[in-house]
C-alpha positions as CSV (number, residue, x, y, z in Angstrom):
1,X,-7.4,12.7,38.3
2,X,-8.3,9.3,39.8
3,X,-10.2,6.6,38.0
4,X,-13.8,7.6,38.6
5,X,-14.8,4.1,39.5
6,X,-11.9,3.4,41.9
7,X,-12.9,6.3,44.2
8,X,-14.2,5.2,47.6
9,X,-17.9,5.7,48.3
10,X,-19.4,6.3,51.7
11,X,-22.0,4.0,53.1
12,X,-24.7,6.5,52.6
13,X,-23.7,6.9,49.0
14,X,-23.8,3.1,48.5
15,X,-27.2,2.9,50.2
16,X,-28.5,5.5,47.9
17,X,-27.3,3.7,44.8
18,X,-28.6,0.3,46.0
19,X,-31.9,1.4,47.4
20,X,-32.7,4.9,46.2
21,X,-32.6,4.5,42.4
22,X,-35.8,2.4,42.4
23,X,-37.8,5.3,43.9
24,X,-36.2,7.8,41.6
25,X,-37.5,6.2,38.5
26,X,-38.1,9.5,36.6
27,X,-34.9,11.1,37.7
28,X,-32.4,11.9,35.0
29,X,-29.0,10.7,36.1
30,X,-25.6,11.2,34.4
31,X,-24.7,8.5,31.9
32,X,-22.6,5.8,33.6
33,X,-23.6,6.9,37.2
34,X,-25.0,3.5,38.2
35,X,-22.1,1.7,36.6
36,X,-19.5,3.9,38.4
37,X,-21.2,3.4,41.7
38,X,-21.5,-0.4,41.4
39,X,-17.9,-0.8,40.2
40,X,-16.7,1.0,43.4
41,X,-18.2,-1.9,45.4
42,X,-16.3,-4.5,43.5
43,X,-13.2,-6.2,45.0
44,X,-9.8,-5.6,43.4
45,X,-9.2,-7.5,40.2
46,X,-6.0,-7.7,38.1
47,X,-4.2,-4.4,38.6
48,X,-7.4,-2.5,39.4
49,X,-7.7,-0.3,41.2
50,X,-4.0,0.1,42.1
51,X,-3.0,0.7,38.5
52,X,-5.4,3.6,37.9
53,X,-5.4,5.5,41.2
54,X,-2.7,8.1,40.3
55,X,-2.7,10.7,37.6
56,X,-1.4,8.4,35.0
57,X,-1.8,4.8,33.8
58,X,0.7,2.4,32.2
59,X,0.5,0.1,29.2
60,X,2.9,-2.8,28.7
61,X,4.2,-3.2,25.1
62,X,6.1,-6.3,23.9
63,X,7.1,-6.3,20.3
64,X,10.0,-8.0,18.5
65,X,12.9,-5.6,18.3
66,X,15.5,-8.2,17.3
67,X,15.3,-11.2,15.1
68,X,13.4,-12.0,11.9
69,X,10.3,-9.9,12.8
70,X,12.2,-6.9,14.1
71,X,11.4,-4.5,11.3
72,X,7.6,-5.1,11.6
73,X,7.9,-4.8,15.4
74,X,9.6,-1.4,15.2
75,X,6.9,-0.2,12.8
76,X,4.2,-1.5,15.2
77,X,5.9,0.3,18.1
78,X,5.9,3.6,16.2
79,X,2.1,3.3,15.8
80,X,1.7,2.7,19.5
81,X,3.9,5.7,20.3
82,X,1.9,8.0,18.0
83,X,-1.4,6.8,19.5
84,X,-0.2,7.5,23.1
85,X,1.0,11.0,22.0
86,X,-2.4,11.6,20.4
87,X,-4.3,10.4,23.5
88,X,-2.3,12.6,25.8
89,X,-2.6,15.7,23.6
90,X,-6.2,15.3,22.4
91,X,-5.1,15.1,18.7
92,X,-8.1,15.5,16.3
93,X,-7.4,12.0,14.8
94,X,-7.7,10.4,18.2
95,X,-10.8,12.4,19.0
96,X,-12.4,11.3,15.7
97,X,-12.1,7.7,16.8
98,X,-12.6,8.2,20.5
99,X,-14.7,11.4,20.8
100,X,-14.6,11.5,24.6
101,X,-10.8,11.4,24.8
102,X,-9.4,14.9,25.4
103,X,-6.0,15.0,27.2
104,X,-5.4,11.5,28.5
105,X,-7.9,8.7,28.9
106,X,-10.4,9.5,31.6
107,X,-8.2,12.5,32.3
108,X,-5.1,10.4,33.1
109,X,-1.9,10.6,31.1
110,X,-1.0,7.4,29.4
111,X,2.5,6.1,29.8
112,X,4.1,2.9,28.4
113,X,6.9,0.5,29.1
114,X,8.5,-1.6,26.3
115,X,10.3,-4.9,26.0
116,X,11.7,-6.9,23.2
117,X,9.6,-10.0,22.8
118,X,12.1,-11.5,20.2
119,X,8.8,-13.0,18.7
120,X,9.1,-15.6,21.5
121,X,6.0,-16.4,23.7
122,X,7.9,-17.1,26.9
123,X,10.0,-13.9,26.5
124,X,6.8,-11.8,26.0
125,X,5.0,-13.4,28.9
126,X,7.9,-12.9,31.3
127,X,8.1,-9.2,30.3
128,X,4.4,-8.6,30.7
129,X,4.3,-10.4,34.0
130,X,7.1,-8.0,35.2
131,X,5.1,-5.0,33.9
132,X,2.0,-6.2,35.8
133,X,4.0,-6.6,39.0
134,X,6.2,-3.5,38.8
135,X,4.2,-1.0,36.8
136,X,0.6,-2.2,37.5
137,X,-0.1,-2.0,33.8
138,X,-3.8,-1.8,33.0
139,X,-3.4,-2.9,29.4
140,X,-1.0,-5.2,27.6
141,X,-0.3,-5.2,23.9
142,X,2.1,-6.3,21.1
143,X,2.6,-9.5,19.3
144,X,3.5,-9.6,15.5
145,X,3.8,-13.3,16.1
146,X,0.5,-15.1,16.7
147,X,2.2,-17.5,19.0
148,X,3.0,-14.5,21.2
149,X,-0.6,-13.3,20.9
150,X,-2.0,-16.6,22.0
151,X,0.4,-16.8,25.0
152,X,-0.6,-13.2,26.0
153,X,-4.3,-14.1,25.7
154,X,-3.8,-16.8,28.3
155,X,-1.8,-14.5,30.5
156,X,-4.5,-11.8,30.3
157,X,-7.3,-14.2,31.3
158,X,-5.3,-15.6,34.1
159,X,-4.1,-12.2,35.5
160,X,-7.4,-10.4,34.6
161,X,-5.5,-7.6,32.8
162,X,-6.7,-6.6,29.3
163,X,-4.7,-7.6,26.2
164,X,-5.2,-6.1,22.8
165,X,-3.2,-7.9,20.0
166,X,-1.0,-5.9,17.7
167,X,-0.4,-8.0,14.6
168,X,-1.9,-11.5,14.8
169,X,-3.0,-13.4,11.7
170,X,-3.9,-16.8,13.2
171,X,-7.5,-18.0,13.2
172,X,-6.8,-19.3,16.8
173,X,-6.3,-15.8,18.4
174,X,-10.1,-15.2,18.4
175,X,-10.9,-18.8,17.6
176,X,-10.0,-21.7,19.9
177,X,-7.6,-19.6,21.9
178,X,-10.0,-16.6,22.4
179,X,-10.4,-15.2,26.0
180,X,-12.7,-12.7,27.7
181,X,-9.7,-10.4,28.4
182,X,-8.3,-10.5,24.8
183,X,-9.3,-8.5,21.7
184,X,-8.0,-8.4,18.2
185,X,-8.7,-5.7,15.5
186,X,-6.7,-6.9,12.5
187,X,-7.6,-9.3,9.8
188,X,-6.6,-13.0,10.0
189,X,-6.3,-16.2,8.0
190,X,-10.0,-16.9,7.3
191,X,-10.8,-13.3,6.3
192,X,-7.7,-13.0,4.2
193,X,-8.6,-16.3,2.4
194,X,-12.2,-15.2,1.8
195,X,-11.1,-11.8,0.5
196,X,-8.3,-12.9,-1.9
197,X,-9.7,-16.3,-2.9
198,X,-12.4,-14.9,-5.2
199,X,-9.8,-12.7,-6.8
200,X,-7.4,-15.5,-7.6
201,X,-10.1,-17.7,-9.0
202,X,-11.5,-14.9,-11.2
203,X,-8.1,-13.7,-12.5
204,X,-6.3,-17.0,-12.9
205,X,-9.2,-19.5,-13.3
206,X,-9.9,-22.9,-11.8
207,X,-8.0,-26.2,-11.4
208,X,-4.6,-24.7,-10.7
209,X,-1.7,-26.2,-8.9
210,X,-0.2,-24.3,-5.9
211,X,2.8,-24.7,-3.7
212,X,2.6,-23.2,-0.2
213,X,5.4,-22.0,2.0
214,X,4.3,-22.0,5.6
215,X,6.0,-20.9,8.8
216,X,5.8,-23.6,11.4
217,X,3.5,-22.0,14.0
218,X,-0.2,-21.1,14.5
219,X,-0.2,-18.1,12.1
220,X,1.3,-20.1,9.2
221,X,-0.8,-23.2,9.7
222,X,-4.1,-21.5,10.0
223,X,-3.5,-19.1,7.1
224,X,-2.4,-21.9,4.8
225,X,-5.4,-24.0,5.8
226,X,-7.9,-21.2,5.2
227,X,-6.5,-20.2,1.8
228,X,-6.1,-23.8,0.6
229,X,-9.6,-24.7,1.8
230,X,-11.1,-21.7,-0.1
231,X,-9.2,-22.4,-3.3
232,X,-9.9,-26.2,-3.2
233,X,-13.6,-25.8,-2.5
234,X,-14.4,-22.8,-4.8
235,X,-11.7,-23.1,-7.5
236,X,-10.8,-26.7,-7.7
237,X,-7.1,-25.8,-7.0
238,X,-4.7,-28.4,-5.7
239,X,-2.0,-28.0,-3.1
240,X,0.8,-30.0,-4.7
241,X,3.2,-29.3,-1.8
242,X,3.3,-27.5,1.5
243,X,6.9,-26.6,2.6
244,X,6.9,-25.9,6.3
245,X,9.9,-24.1,7.7
246,X,11.0,-23.0,11.2
247,X,10.9,-19.3,12.3
248,X,14.1,-17.6,11.2
249,X,15.3,-20.3,8.8
250,X,18.6,-19.1,7.3
251,X,18.2,-20.8,3.9
252,X,15.2,-22.0,1.9
253,X,17.1,-23.9,-0.9
254,X,15.8,-27.3,0.1
255,X,12.2,-26.1,0.3
256,X,12.5,-24.3,-3.0
257,X,14.0,-27.4,-4.7
258,X,10.9,-29.4,-3.6
259,X,8.6,-26.7,-5.0
260,X,10.5,-26.6,-8.2
261,X,9.9,-30.3,-8.6
262,X,6.3,-30.2,-7.6
263,X,4.7,-29.0,-10.9
264,X,3.2,-26.0,-9.2
265,X,2.0,-23.1,-11.2
266,X,1.6,-20.7,-8.2
267,X,3.9,-20.0,-5.2
268,X,1.7,-19.0,-2.2
269,X,4.1,-17.6,0.3
270,X,2.7,-17.3,3.9
271,X,6.1,-16.6,5.5
272,X,6.4,-13.4,7.6
273,X,8.9,-10.7,8.2
274,X,12.5,-11.3,7.1
275,X,11.6,-14.9,6.5
276,X,9.2,-13.7,3.8
277,X,11.9,-11.5,2.3
278,X,14.6,-14.1,2.3
279,X,12.4,-16.9,0.9
280,X,11.0,-14.7,-1.9
281,X,14.4,-13.4,-2.9
282,X,15.7,-17.0,-3.1
283,X,12.7,-18.1,-5.1
284,X,13.7,-15.5,-7.6
285,X,17.3,-16.6,-7.6
286,X,16.2,-20.2,-8.1
287,X,14.3,-19.2,-11.2
288,X,10.9,-20.0,-9.7
289,X,9.8,-16.4,-10.2
290,X,8.4,-15.3,-12.5
291,X,8.0,-18.8,-13.9
292,X,5.5,-19.4,-11.1
293,X,3.0,-16.7,-10.1
294,X,3.6,-15.4,-6.7
295,X,0.7,-14.8,-4.3
296,X,0.9,-13.2,-0.9
297,X,-2.3,-14.1,0.9
298,X,-1.3,-12.2,4.0
299,X,0.8,-9.2,2.9
300,X,3.9,-8.6,4.9
301,X,4.9,-5.1,5.9
302,X,8.1,-3.9,4.2
303,X,8.1,-6.9,1.8
304,X,7.8,-4.8,-1.4
305,X,10.7,-2.3,-0.6
306,X,12.9,-5.2,0.6
307,X,12.4,-7.5,-2.5
308,X,11.8,-4.7,-5.0
309,X,8.9,-3.9,-7.4
310,X,10.3,-6.2,-10.1
311,X,9.3,-9.1,-7.9
312,X,6.0,-7.7,-6.5
313,X,4.8,-6.3,-9.9
314,X,1.4,-8.0,-10.7
315,X,1.3,-9.9,-7.4
316,X,-2.0,-10.0,-5.6
317,X,-2.1,-9.7,-1.8
318,X,-4.5,-9.2,1.0
319,X,-3.7,-6.6,3.7
320,X,-5.2,-4.6,6.5
321,X,-4.1,-1.2,5.2
322,X,-2.1,0.6,2.5
323,X,-1.3,4.2,2.8
324,X,-3.0,5.2,-0.5
325,X,-6.3,4.6,1.3
326,X,-5.8,8.2,2.2
327,X,-7.6,8.9,-1.1
328,X,-10.7,7.1,0.2
329,X,-10.9,7.6,3.9
330,X,-10.4,11.0,5.6
331,X,-9.0,9.5,8.8
332,X,-6.5,7.5,6.8
333,X,-5.1,10.7,5.4
334,X,-4.9,12.2,8.8
335,X,-3.0,9.1,10.1
336,X,-0.6,8.9,7.1
337,X,0.2,12.6,7.4
338,X,0.8,12.5,11.2
339,X,2.9,9.4,11.0
340,X,5.0,10.6,8.1
341,X,5.6,13.9,9.8
342,X,6.8,12.2,12.9
343,X,8.8,9.3,11.4
344,X,9.6,10.4,7.9
345,X,8.1,7.5,6.1
346,X,4.6,6.4,5.2
347,X,3.2,3.8,7.7
348,X,3.0,0.2,7.0
349,X,-0.1,-1.7,8.3
350,X,1.6,-2.8,11.5
351,X,1.7,0.8,12.6
352,X,-1.9,1.3,11.5
353,X,-2.9,-1.8,13.5
354,X,-1.2,-0.5,16.6
355,X,-2.7,3.0,16.4
356,X,-6.2,1.5,15.8
357,X,-5.8,-0.9,18.7
358,X,-5.1,1.9,21.2
359,X,-7.7,4.3,19.8
360,X,-10.4,1.6,20.1
361,X,-9.3,0.8,23.6
362,X,-9.5,4.5,24.6
363,X,-13.0,4.6,23.2
364,X,-14.0,1.5,25.2
365,X,-12.6,3.0,28.4
366,X,-14.2,6.4,27.9
367,X,-17.6,4.9,27.3
368,X,-17.2,2.6,30.3
369,X,-16.2,5.6,32.4
370,X,-13.7,3.5,34.3
371,X,-10.6,1.3,34.0
372,X,-12.4,-1.5,35.9
373,X,-11.7,-4.4,33.6
374,X,-15.1,-6.2,33.4
375,X,-16.8,-2.8,32.6
376,X,-14.3,-2.0,29.9
377,X,-14.8,-5.5,28.4
378,X,-18.6,-4.9,28.4
379,X,-18.0,-1.6,26.7
380,X,-16.0,-3.3,23.9
381,X,-18.8,-5.8,23.6
382,X,-21.5,-3.2,23.2
383,X,-21.2,-3.2,19.4
384,X,-20.8,0.5,18.9
385,X,-20.1,1.6,15.3
386,X,-16.8,3.5,15.4
387,X,-15.4,5.8,12.7
388,X,-11.9,4.5,12.0
389,X,-8.9,4.8,9.7
390,X,-10.5,2.3,7.4
391,X,-14.1,3.4,7.7
392,X,-16.8,2.2,10.1
393,X,-15.9,-0.7,12.3
394,X,-17.4,-2.5,15.3
395,X,-16.5,-5.3,17.7
396,X,-18.2,-8.7,17.6
397,X,-19.1,-9.5,21.1
398,X,-19.1,-13.3,20.8
399,X,-15.4,-13.6,20.0
400,X,-13.8,-10.2,20.5
401,X,-12.9,-9.8,16.8
402,X,-13.2,-6.4,15.2
403,X,-15.4,-6.4,12.0
404,X,-13.3,-4.4,9.5
405,X,-12.6,-4.5,5.8
406,X,-9.8,-6.5,4.1
407,X,-7.9,-4.6,1.4
408,X,-6.9,-6.4,-1.8
409,X,-3.8,-4.9,-3.5
410,X,-1.8,-5.6,-6.6
411,X,1.9,-4.8,-7.1
412,X,2.6,-1.9,-9.4
413,X,5.1,-1.8,-12.2
414,X,8.1,0.4,-11.4
415,X,7.0,2.8,-14.1
416,X,3.6,3.3,-12.5
417,X,4.9,4.2,-9.0
418,X,4.2,7.8,-8.0
419,X,7.0,7.8,-5.5
420,X,9.5,5.4,-3.9
421,X,6.8,4.1,-1.5
422,X,4.0,3.6,-4.0
423,X,4.4,-0.2,-4.4
424,X,0.8,-1.4,-4.3
425,X,-2.4,-0.4,-6.1
426,X,-5.6,-0.8,-4.0
427,X,-7.9,-3.0,-6.1
428,X,-10.8,-3.5,-3.7
429,X,-11.9,-2.7,-0.1
430,X,-13.8,-5.9,0.9
431,X,-16.4,-5.5,3.7
432,X,-15.4,-7.5,6.7
433,X,-18.6,-9.1,8.0
434,X,-19.2,-11.5,5.0
435,X,-15.6,-12.7,5.2
436,X,-15.9,-13.9,8.8
437,X,-16.8,-17.4,10.1
438,X,-19.5,-17.8,12.7
439,X,-18.2,-16.8,16.1
440,X,-18.0,-20.4,17.4
441,X,-16.8,-22.0,14.2
442,X,-13.2,-22.2,15.4
443,X,-14.0,-23.2,19.0
444,X,-14.2,-19.8,20.7
445,X,-15.2,-19.8,24.4
446,X,-14.4,-16.5,26.0
447,X,-14.6,-17.5,29.6
448,X,-15.5,-15.3,32.6
449,X,-15.2,-11.6,33.4
450,X,-13.9,-12.3,36.9
């Protein structure tokens, strides 16, 4: 089945659309009729219409499959794979989130190509550029590193090919580096800070001293800033040291020595992936934990099973999803059951992010009735309320950020774990909208559709 908007229209058909609709004021026309007709008259843009003229469409996926973020990248990839399978087969979970999706999107089977981004922006951009040229991908995705997300935002706007971020926690992704062709559905530094900050002040009190561990790129710097700003302003907390380390640092002893000598009462670890695991384990070995209270303002997938519940016990963290939300949200249970059946473990939030990203894209395309990029973007921007894995969500048109809840969790004691994957107790599901800054607060200017 061809993209309904890419089909050629005869001159008489175009004349009817342009001139005849005015005199047919009372005529009931199929939803999307005018949009489809007008899109057919548009010149090619990005990979449209070439990328959607056959019976299938391609998505380009770049996730880290090697390096310090590889484990999260593989989990993310599994979420994408499951979503594609569900789109192509009309799975009930996909239909619950994108009701118009039956078998394929707009009747076309969805295929994908994958490359290892290595969590490096240049590597990801080169791979996606190749996918655009060789596969005519109509959608790009995958990040895990916000530096990659920002780079792919820029590529998307330049090439006029849609990009939906996978995991990206930087304020910049839908802040100063936002673009018309880019969308992000997961939580980020500012919303994490505004969700976990009140909990920390309530539980631990005011005027505390905190040491931060920060990865040296956009994710780390913006998360640290947001969390510190909240705690300073609302709790009188003091950042006594901020230890900034490069991605993939092999050893954290020098940073931890500085923290040990700082007088900090709290260790706020913003590191990600294996860096988070290694720095947390070494903090334990150095005797900083449990002497200092550990806080994870942006919970890292697989951190708990890697470091063990003896370290995460009692630790507060903000996250996008935890599998026990299946007790609260029916679609979360459907997702966890389907994922566990296919991959033999309960999904981390990277997989949930990936699945959500694709389901929300399918919904936008189906409502647009076309793969024509400007119309798909406007469909995203329409502000529809969508039933999702974490309840009702919607897109904020001004910065292309999904409005969704942030989940506050607390590490369980080993004796309280129901099974080997039951590391976190969900303490609160915080509504997303009050956590978000004004759309232009971080300098977002989306740019043009064409």
